[in-house]
C-alpha positions in Angstrom: 0.0 0.0 0.0 1.4 3.4 -1.0 1.8 6.0 1.7 1.9 9.7 1.3 2.3 12.7 3.6 1.4 12.5 7.3 -1.9 13.8 8.6 -2.0 17.0 10.6 -2.4 16.3 14.4 -5.6 17.4 15.9 -7.2 18.4 12.6 -10.0 16.7 10.6 -7.7 15.6 7.8 -6.6 12.3 6.4 -7.1 10.5 9.7 -5.2 11.0 13.0 -1.7 11.9 13.7 0.4 9.8 11.3 -2.5 8.8 9.2 -1.5 8.8 5.6 -3.2 10.3 2.5 -2.2 12.5 -0.4 -1.7 16.2 0.2 -4.1 17.5 -2.5 -7.9 17.4 -2.9 -7.6 14.6 -5.4 -6.1 12.2 -2.9 -6.7 8.6 -3.9 -5.1 6.5 -1.1 -5.8 6.5 2.6 -3.9 4.1 4.9 -5.1 3.9 8.5 -3.3 0.8 9.4 -2.7 0.1 13.1 -4.4 3.0 14.8 -6.7 1.0 17.0 -9.7 3.0 15.8 -13.1 2.0 17.1 -14.8 4.2 14.5 -14.0 6.7 11.8 -15.4 9.7 13.6 -13.1 12.7 12.9 -11.6 11.0 9.9 -12.0 12.7 6.5 -12.9 10.3 3.7 -12.1 12.2 0.4 -14.7 11.4 -2.2 -11.9 10.6 -4.7 -10.5 7.7 -2.7 -9.5 4.7 -4.8 -7.9 2.7 -1.9 -8.9 2.6 1.8 -6.9 0.5 4.1 -8.3 0.0 7.6 -6.1 -2.9 8.6 -5.5 -3.6 12.3 -8.1 -1.5 14.1 -11.0 -2.2 16.4 -13.8 -1.6 13.9 -17.0 -3.6 14.2 -19.3 -1.5 12.0 -19.0 0.1 8.6 -19.0 3.9 8.4 -21.8 4.7 6.0 -19.7 7.4 4.3 -17.7 4.6 2.7 -20.8 3.9 0.6 -20.4 7.2 -1.1 -16.8 6.6 -2.3 -17.8 5.9 -5.9 -14.2 5.6 -7.2 -13.2 3.0 -4.6 -11.3 0.0 -6.0 -9.6 -1.5 -2.9 -11.1 -1.8 0.6 -9.2 -3.6 3.3 -11.0 -4.3 6.6 -8.3 -6.9 7.7 -7.7 -7.6 11.4 -10.7 -5.9 12.9 -13.8 -7.0 14.9 -16.4 -7.4 12.2 -19.1 -10.0 12.6 -21.6 -11.0 9.9 -24.0 -8.2 10.8 -21.3 -5.6 10.8 -20.4 -6.1 7.1 -24.0 -6.8 5.9 -24.7 -3.2 4.8 -22.1 -3.4 2.1 -24.3 -5.7 0.0 -26.6 -2.7 -0.7 -23.9 0.0 -1.4 -24.3 0.3 -5.1 -22.2 3.4 -5.4 -19.0 1.3 -4.7 -20.0 -1.6 -6.9 -16.8 -1.0 -9.0 -14.7 -2.4 -6.1 -12.0 -4.8 -7.4 -10.4 -5.9 -4.1 -12.2 -6.8 -0.8 -10.2 -7.9 2.2 -12.0 -9.2 5.3 -9.2 -11.4 6.5 -8.9 -11.9 10.3 -12.3 -10.9 11.6 -15.2 -12.8 13.2 -17.3 -13.8 10.2 -19.2 -17.1 10.3 -20.4 -17.1 6.6 -19.4 -15.8 3.2 -20.7 -12.2 3.0 -22.9 -11.2 0.1 -20.7 -9.3 -2.3 -22.9 -9.9 -5.4 -23.1 -6.2 -6.3 -19.3 -6.1 -7.0 -19.4 -7.2 -10.7 -15.7 -6.4 -11.3 -14.3 -8.1 -8.2 -10.8 -9.5 -8.7 -9.5 -10.3 -5.2 -11.7 -11.6 -2.3 -10.0 -12.5 1.0 -12.0 -14.0 4.0 -9.2 -16.0 5.5 -8.8 -16.3 9.3 -12.4 -16.2 10.2 -14.9 -18.8 11.5 -16.6 -19.7 8.2 -17.9 -23.3 8.1 -19.2 -23.4 4.5 -18.4 -21.9 1.1 -22.2 -21.5 0.6 -22.6 -18.0 -0.8 -19.6 -18.1 -3.2 -22.0 -18.7 -6.0 -23.0 -15.0 -5.8 -19.4 -13.8 -6.1 -18.6 -12.3 -9.5 -17.1 -14.6 -12.2 -14.5 -12.0 -12.8 -12.7 -13.2 -9.6 -9.0 -14.0 -10.1 -7.9 -14.6 -6.4 -9.9 -16.3 -3.7 -8.5 -16.7 -0.1 -10.5 -18.7 2.5 -7.7 -20.2 4.5 -7.8 -20.8 8.3 -11.5 -21.3 8.6 -13.7 -24.4 9.3 -14.8 -25.3 5.7 -15.6 -28.9 5.2 -16.5 -29.0 1.4 -15.2 -27.5 -1.8 -18.4 -26.1 -3.4 -19.9 -23.3 -5.4 -16.6 -22.8 -7.3 -17.8 -23.8 -10.8 -18.6 -20.4 -12.2 -15.2 -18.9 -11.3 -13.7 -19.5 -14.7 -11.1 -16.7 -14.4 -9.8 -17.8 -11.0 -6.0 -18.0 -10.9 -5.3 -18.5 -7.2 -7.3 -20.6 -4.8 -6.3 -20.7 -1.1 -8.2 -23.1 1.1 -5.4 -24.2 3.5 -6.1 -24.9 7.2 -9.7 -26.0 6.9 -11.4 -29.4 7.4 -11.5 -30.6 3.8 -11.4 -34.3 3.1 -11.9 -34.5 -0.6 -10.6 -32.5 -3.6 -13.6 -31.8 -5.8 -15.4 -29.3 -8.1 -12.3 -28.0 -9.6 -12.9 -29.0 -13.2 -14.1 -25.6 -14.4 -11.2 -23.7 -13.0 -9.2 -24.2 -16.2 -7.0 -21.0 -15.7 -6.0 -21.9 -12.1 -2.3 -21.3 -11.5 -2.0 -21.9 -7.8 -3.9 -24.2 -5.5 -3.1 -24.1 -1.7 -4.7 -26.9 0.3 -2.2 -27.4 3.1 -3.3 -28.4 6.6 -6.5 -30.3 5.7 -7.6 -33.9 5.9 -7.2 -34.9 2.3 -6.3 -38.6 1.6 -6.1 -38.6 -2.2 -5.2 -36.3 -5.1 -7.9 -35.4 -7.5 -7.2 -32.4 -9.7 -10.3 -32.9 -11.8 -8.4 -32.6 -15.1 -6.6 -29.4 -14.4 -3.5 -29.1 -16.7 -2.3 -25.5 -16.5 -1.7 -25.3 -12.8 1.8 -24.2 -11.7 1.9 -24.4 -7.9 0.2 -26.9 -5.7 0.5 -27.3 -1.9 -0.9 -30.3 -0.1 1.4 -30.2 2.9 0.1 -31.6 6.2 -2.7 -33.7 4.9 -3.3 -37.5 5.0 -1.8 -38.5 1.6 -0.3 -41.9 1.2 0.4 -41.7 -2.5 1.7 -39.1 -5.0 -0.4 -40.4 -7.8 -2.8 -37.8 -9.3 -0.4 -35.1 -10.7 0.5 -36.9 -14.0 -1.5 -34.5 -16.2 -0.3 -31.3 -14.5 2.5 -30.9 -17.0 2.9 -27.2 -16.4 3.5 -27.7 -12.7 6.6 -25.8 -11.4 6.2 -26.1 -7.6 4.9 -29.1 -5.6 4.7 -29.1 -1.8 3.8 -32.5 -0.2 5.6 -32.4 3.1 4.2 -33.9 6.3 2.1 -36.6 4.8 2.3 -40.4 4.9 3.8 -41.0 1.4 5.9 -44.2 1.2 6.8 -44.1 -2.5 7.7 -41.5 -5.1 5.7 -42.1 -8.2 3.5 -40.2 -10.7 6.1 -37.5 -11.1 7.9 -38.4 -14.3 5.7 -36.3 -16.6 6.2 -33.1 -14.6 9.1 -31.9 -16.8 8.7 -28.2 -15.8 9.0 -28.9 -12.0 11.5 -26.6 -10.3 10.7 -27.1 -6.6 9.7 -30.5 -5.1 9.2 -30.8 -1.3 8.4 -34.3 -0.1 10.1 -33.9 3.3 8.6 -35.5 6.5 7.1 -38.5 4.8 7.9 -42.2 4.8 10.1 -42.5 1.8 12.8 -45.1 1.7 14.2 -44.3 -1.8 14.3 -41.6 -4.5 12.4 -42.6 -7.6 10.5 -41.3 -10.7 12.3 -37.9 -11.1 15.1 -38.8 -13.5 13.2 -37.0 -16.3 13.0 -33.7 -14.5 15.6 -31.5 -16.2 14.6 -28.2 -14.5 14.6 -29.2 -10.9 16.4 -26.6 -8.7 15.2 -27.4 -5.1 14.7 -30.9 -3.8 13.5 -31.4 -0.2 13.8 -35.0 1.1 14.7 -34.4 4.7 12.9 -36.3 7.5 12.3 -39.5 5.6 13.8 -43.0 5.8 16.2 -43.0 2.9 18.9 -45.4 3.8 21.7 -44.7 1.3 23.0 -42.2 -1.2 23.8 -45.1 -3.5 21.9 -44.6 -6.8 20.8 -41.0 -6.1 23.0 -39.9 -9.0 20.8 -42.0 -11.4 17.6 -41.2 -9.7 18.1 -37.4 -10.1 20.2 -37.6 -13.3 18.0 -35.2 -15.3 18.7 -32.3 -13.0 22.3 -33.0 -12.1 23.3 -29.6 -13.5 20.3 -27.6 -12.5 19.9 -28.6 -8.8 21.1 -25.9 -6.5 19.4 -27.0 -3.2 19.0 -30.4 -1.6 17.8 -31.4 1.9 18.5 -34.9 3.1 19.1 -34.3 6.8 17.3 -36.6 9.3 17.6 -39.6 7.0 19.9 -42.5 7.7 21.9 -41.6 4.6 22.8 -38.2 6.1 25.2 -40.1 8.4 27.1 -41.6 5.4 30.8 -41.0 5.3 31.7 -38.0 3.1 28.0 -37.1 2.9 28.5 -33.5 1.8 31.4 -34.2 -0.5 29.5 -37.0 -2.2 26.5 -34.8 -2.9 28.7 -31.9 -4.2 30.4 -34.3 -6.5 27.2 -35.6 -8.0 25.5 -32.2 -8.3 28.3 -29.7 -9.3 26.1 -26.6 -9.0 24.8 -27.1 -5.5 24.6 -23.9 -3.4 23.0 -25.5 -0.3 23.0 -28.9 1.4 20.6 -28.9 4.3 21.4 -25.8 6.3 24.9 -25.4 4.8 25.4 -22.7 2.2 28.2 -22.7 -0.3 29.7 -19.7 -2.1 
């Protein structure tokens, strides 16, 4: 968020002491982050505002003057005390229907608020609330590109099918057990599902996705990523995976994190010629023997490898052996090289 000049202490301008806005009458950005405000009394809201940031205050009700800010594109109410009733009026504020970014992260919401009037919405963030269902997402504009609903209590992936433009979906730290209803999200680039209860991978035919996180779930297999040929980053740590398979088609993969699983060997990544980071720590890999063949495709590209907390990390000449196999390594475990 851009900041401009400081507000004038004791005057009805820009905010409070230290509040930031632009100096002239056409000011477009107002940042009132971390002033512990209970309301906006005494705060001027210039009619030309394009961005209003009210992060980290004590607000529980919306100032009705916000409804008059017809140029507003970004509104952040992050880290306040809003409950469902406190944000309900926004569903009727037609004058700000051009809003493109709405942040309600870290409040006390129990349901997806009605934002159906925002026909140009691009970013919608309701993470860190108490939301138990995605019911209501069907009313969110199909223009949406980024949706964040992490750290809630959601149990089912639903009402996503109309979001054809979605590029980032964050549903980490919920109570999801099944991956589903993703088949229409054909432009999705990033899918974040860490810290759920998912047992199997089902990407519903998505092929263009570049980043996937399924860390801290209940996976026992890597199968399910074969068609994701555009994938560049894959995070699967803290699961119960015993075998590396289903990865040979992921020729664009740059980062692979399979740490803290039950792996006993390195397999199925010899074809990966772009791999830069390989995290294998905290597994049960007994020996370095054969690792040169297993990771042969990325022998030149690999710059970081983690193998600590495996039996093989106690091998004689552990570091020297890895540096000999992978000549461009810059990091082995926590050791950096010039």
